[in-house]
Structure formats: structure tokens, C-alpha cells
VOBA-996606 format. One record per residue: x, y, z of N, C-alpha, C, O in turn. Coordinates in Angstrom, 2 decimals. Layout:
       n.x       n.y       n.z      ca.x      ca.y      ca.z       c.x       c.y       c.z       o.x       o.y       o.z
         X         Y         Z         X         Y         Z         X         Y         Z         X         Y         Z
...
//
This chain:
       n.x       n.y       n.z      ca.x      ca.y      ca.z       c.x       c.y       c.z       o.x       o.y       o.z
    102.60     93.30     86.77    102.14     94.04     85.60    101.27     95.20     86.09    100.39     95.00     86.93
    101.52     96.39     85.59    100.78     97.55     86.05     99.40     97.62     85.40     99.13     96.97     84.39
     98.55     98.41     86.01     97.19     98.58     85.50     97.19     99.15     84.08     96.35     98.78     83.26
     98.11    100.04     83.80     98.20    100.63     82.45     98.43     99.54     81.41     97.79     99.54     80.35
     99.32     98.62     81.70     99.62     97.53     80.76     98.43     96.59     80.58     98.18     96.10     79.48
     97.71     96.35     81.66     96.53     95.49     81.57     95.48     96.12     80.66     94.90     95.44     79.81
     95.25     97.41     80.82     94.26     98.09     79.98     94.73     98.18     78.53     93.91     98.10     77.62
     96.01     98.36     78.32     96.52     98.33     76.94     96.31     96.96     76.31     95.96     96.85     75.14
     96.54     95.92     77.09     96.33     94.56     76.60     94.85     94.34     76.25     94.54     93.72     75.23
     93.94     94.84     77.09     92.51     94.72     76.80     92.17     95.46     75.51     91.44     94.94     74.67
     92.70     96.66     75.35     92.45     97.44     74.13     92.97     96.74     72.89     92.28     96.67     71.87
     94.18     96.21     72.96     94.74     95.51     71.80     94.02     94.20     71.53     93.87     93.81     70.37
     93.58     93.52     72.58     92.80     92.29     72.39     91.50     92.61     71.65     91.13     91.91     70.71
     90.82     93.65     72.08     89.59     94.06     71.40     89.84     94.41     69.95     89.06     94.02     69.07
     90.89     95.12     69.68     91.22     95.48     68.30     91.55     94.25     67.48     91.16     94.16     66.31
     92.27     93.30     68.07     92.61     92.06     67.35     91.36     91.26     67.02     91.20     90.79     65.89
     90.45     91.11     67.99     89.20     90.40     67.74     88.40     91.09     66.65     87.87     90.45     65.74
     88.31     92.41     66.74     87.56     93.19     65.76     88.16     93.05     64.38     87.43     92.97     63.39
     89.48     93.03     64.29     90.16     92.90     62.99     90.00     91.50     62.41     89.97     91.33     61.19
     89.89     90.49     63.27     89.75     89.11     62.78     88.48     88.93     61.95     88.42     88.05     61.09
     87.47     89.76     62.19     86.23     89.63     61.42     86.48     89.82     59.93     85.85     89.15     59.11
     87.37     90.72     59.59     87.66     90.97     58.18     88.42     89.80     57.56     88.19     89.43     56.41
     89.32     89.22     58.32     90.08     88.06     57.83     89.14     86.89     57.59     89.21     86.23     56.55
     88.25     86.63     58.55     87.28     85.54     58.41     86.39     85.78     57.19     86.17     84.86     56.39
     85.88     86.98     57.05     85.00     87.29     55.92     85.73     87.11     54.60     85.17     86.56     53.66
     86.96     87.56     54.52     87.73     87.44     53.30     87.99     85.98     52.95     87.80     85.58     51.80
     88.42     85.18     53.94     88.72     83.77     53.68     87.49     82.99     53.23     87.56     82.20     52.30
     86.36     83.22     53.90     85.13     82.52     53.51     84.68     82.96     52.13     84.25     82.13     51.33
     84.77     84.23     51.83     84.38     84.72     50.51     85.28     84.15     49.42     84.80     83.79     48.34
     86.57     84.05     49.68     87.49     83.45     48.71     87.14     81.99     48.46     87.15     81.52     47.32
     86.83     81.28     49.54     86.48     79.87     49.42     85.19     79.68     48.62     85.08     78.75     47.82
     84.21     80.56     48.85     82.91     80.47     48.17     82.94     81.08     46.76     82.08     80.76     45.93
     83.91     81.93     46.50     83.98     82.60     45.20     82.94     83.70     45.04     82.62     84.10     43.92
     82.44     84.19     46.16     81.46     85.29     46.17     81.52     85.97     47.53     82.08     85.43     48.48
     80.94     87.14     47.62     80.95     87.86     48.88     80.00     87.20     49.88     78.81     87.05     49.60
     80.54     86.81     51.03     79.78     86.12     52.07     80.10     86.77     53.41     81.25     87.11     53.68
     79.08     86.92     54.25     79.32     87.38     55.62     78.95     86.21     56.53     77.77     86.00     56.82
     79.94     85.45     56.99     79.67     84.28     57.83     79.26     84.69     59.25     79.50     85.81     59.68
     78.64     83.77     59.96     78.22     84.02     61.33     79.43     84.42     62.19     79.29     85.26     63.08
     80.59     83.83     61.94     81.79     84.15     62.73     82.13     85.64     62.62     82.67     86.22     63.56
     81.83     86.25     61.48     82.06     87.69     61.31     81.33     88.46     62.40     81.88     89.37     63.01
     80.06     88.08     62.63     79.25     88.80     63.62     79.72     88.53     65.04     79.67     89.41     65.89
     80.18     87.30     65.31     80.70     87.01     66.65     82.00     87.78     66.92     82.18     88.34     68.01
     82.90     87.81     65.95     84.12     88.61     66.13     83.78     90.09     66.28     84.39     90.79     67.09
     82.80     90.57     65.51     82.36     91.96     65.63     81.83     92.23     67.02     82.19     93.23     67.65
     80.96     91.33     67.52     80.35     91.53     68.83     81.38     91.49     69.96     81.43     92.40     70.78
     82.20     90.44     69.98     83.16     90.32     71.08     84.27     91.36     71.00     84.73     91.87     72.03
     84.71     91.68     69.80     85.69     92.75     69.64     85.10     94.09     70.02     85.75     94.89     70.71
     83.87     94.34     69.57     83.20     95.60     69.91     82.95     95.75     71.40     83.11     96.84     71.96
     82.54     94.65     72.05     82.31     94.71     73.50     83.61     94.97     74.26     83.64     95.74     75.22
     84.68     94.32     73.82     85.97     94.53     74.48     86.45     95.97     74.28     86.95     96.60     75.21
     86.28     96.49     73.06     86.66     97.88     72.81     85.75     98.85     73.56     86.21     99.91     74.00
     84.48     98.50     73.72     83.58     99.36     74.50     84.03     99.42     75.96     84.03    100.49     76.56
     84.41     98.29     76.52     84.93     98.27     77.90     86.16     99.16     78.01     86.31     99.93     78.96
     87.04     99.05     77.02     88.25     99.87     77.01     87.88    101.36     76.88     88.47    102.20     77.55
     86.92    101.66     76.03     86.50    103.06     75.82     85.89    103.65     77.09     86.13    104.82     77.42
     85.11    102.85     77.81     84.53    103.32     79.07     85.64    103.59     80.08     85.62    104.59     80.79
     86.62    102.69     80.13     87.75    102.90     81.03     88.48    104.20     80.68     88.88    104.95     81.57
     88.66    104.47     79.39     89.36    105.69     78.96     88.47    106.92     79.05     88.94    108.04     78.88
     87.18    106.72     79.31     86.20    107.80     79.40     86.17    108.65     78.13     86.16    109.88     78.18
     86.15    107.96     76.99     86.13    108.62     75.69     84.72    108.54     75.11     84.33    107.50     74.58
     83.94    109.64     75.20     82.54    109.58     74.77     82.35    109.27     73.29     81.38    108.62     72.92
     83.24    109.73     72.44     83.13    109.45     71.01     83.32    107.95     70.75     82.53    107.34     70.02
     84.32    107.38     71.34     84.62    105.96     71.22     83.49    105.11     71.83     83.11    104.08     71.28
     82.97    105.55     72.97     81.88    104.83     73.66     80.64    104.78     72.77     80.06    103.71     72.58
     80.22    105.92     72.24     79.02    105.96     71.40     79.20    105.11     70.16     78.29    104.37     69.77
     80.36    105.20     69.53     80.62    104.41     68.32     80.58    102.92     68.57     79.98    102.18     67.79
     81.20    102.47     69.64     81.23    101.04     69.94     79.88    100.54     70.45     79.48     99.42     70.13
     79.18    101.34     71.23     77.87    100.92     71.75     76.89    100.72     70.61     76.12     99.75     70.61
     76.90    101.61     69.64     76.03    101.46     68.48     76.35    100.20     67.71     75.45     99.48     67.28
     77.62     99.93     67.53     78.05     98.73     66.82     77.64     97.46     67.55     77.16     96.52     66.92
     77.84     97.43     68.86     77.48     96.25     69.64     75.99     95.94     69.49     75.60     94.78     69.39
     75.15     96.97     69.46     73.72     96.77     69.25     73.46     96.13     67.88     72.70     95.17     67.78
     74.09     96.66     66.84     73.89     96.14     65.48     74.38     94.70     65.36     73.70     93.87     64.76
     75.54     94.39     65.90     76.08     93.03     65.82     75.17     92.05     66.55     74.92     90.95     66.07
     74.68     92.46     67.72     73.76     91.61     68.48     72.48     91.37     67.70     71.95     90.25     67.67
     71.99     92.40     67.09     70.74     92.29     66.33     70.91     91.35     65.14     70.03     90.54     64.86
     72.03     91.44     64.45     72.28     90.53     63.32     72.36     89.09     63.79     71.83     88.19     63.13
     73.03     88.85     64.91     73.10     87.49     65.45     71.71     87.00     65.87     71.41     85.82     65.70
     70.88     87.88     66.39     69.51     87.52     66.73     68.74     87.09     65.47     68.04     86.08     65.49
     68.88     87.85     64.39     68.19     87.50     63.14     68.66     86.13     62.62     67.85     85.34     62.15
     69.95     85.88     62.71     70.49     84.57     62.28     69.90     83.47     63.14     69.46     82.44     62.62
     69.89     83.65     64.45     69.36     82.66     65.38     67.87     82.43     65.11     67.42     81.29     65.08
     67.11     83.51     64.92     65.67     83.39     64.68     65.38     82.65     63.37     64.47     81.82     63.32
     66.14     82.95     62.32     65.95     82.30     61.04     66.26     80.80     61.14     65.52     79.98     60.60
     67.32     80.45     61.80     67.69     79.04     61.96     66.68     78.27     62.81     66.40     77.10     62.57
     66.16     78.94     63.79     65.19     78.30     64.69     63.87     78.03     63.99     63.23     77.01     64.24
     63.46     78.94     63.12     62.17     78.78     62.43     62.30     77.97     61.15     61.30     77.50     60.61
     63.52     77.79     60.66     63.71     77.15     59.37     64.04     75.75     59.42     64.22     75.12     58.38
//
């Protein structure tokens, strides 16, 4: 398998993980009968965003890099807030 195909696979994997967050959020919200953002949403966001950030760095795309880096920070921060609330509660 060539390096090009490996990087395409990484990019598509990141996109798939990132897209799964919407499916998880939709399914949980349907089950609850209200809008819910489950913890899994943030994990899919973080891991998908990190994978896409790695791909963006490889492609040397500054617009993509800045967008994903900002997102990774936000997803990490939300997971920190969830962890802190559970730990103190």
C-alpha cells in the first residue's frame, strides 16, 4: 500500500469518527425525547478532530490546521468540565 493511500485512509478515518458524533447525538436525543449532547459526542469530536488535525498537518493546509486545532482544544475542554463535574459530584 502506498503512502498516499495510507494518508487517505487516515483522512477518511478522521472524517468518519467526526461524523459519528452527529449520529450518536441524534440517537441519544431521539431516545431521550429532547436535545442531549452525550459524553460520546465529545470523544468522537476529540478523536475525529485529532485524526483530521494529523491529516491536515501532513497536507500542510494552514486553514484546515487552525480549524481543527481550535476544535480539539474545545472538545478537550468540554471533556475536562464533564470529568471535573463527575469527580466533585
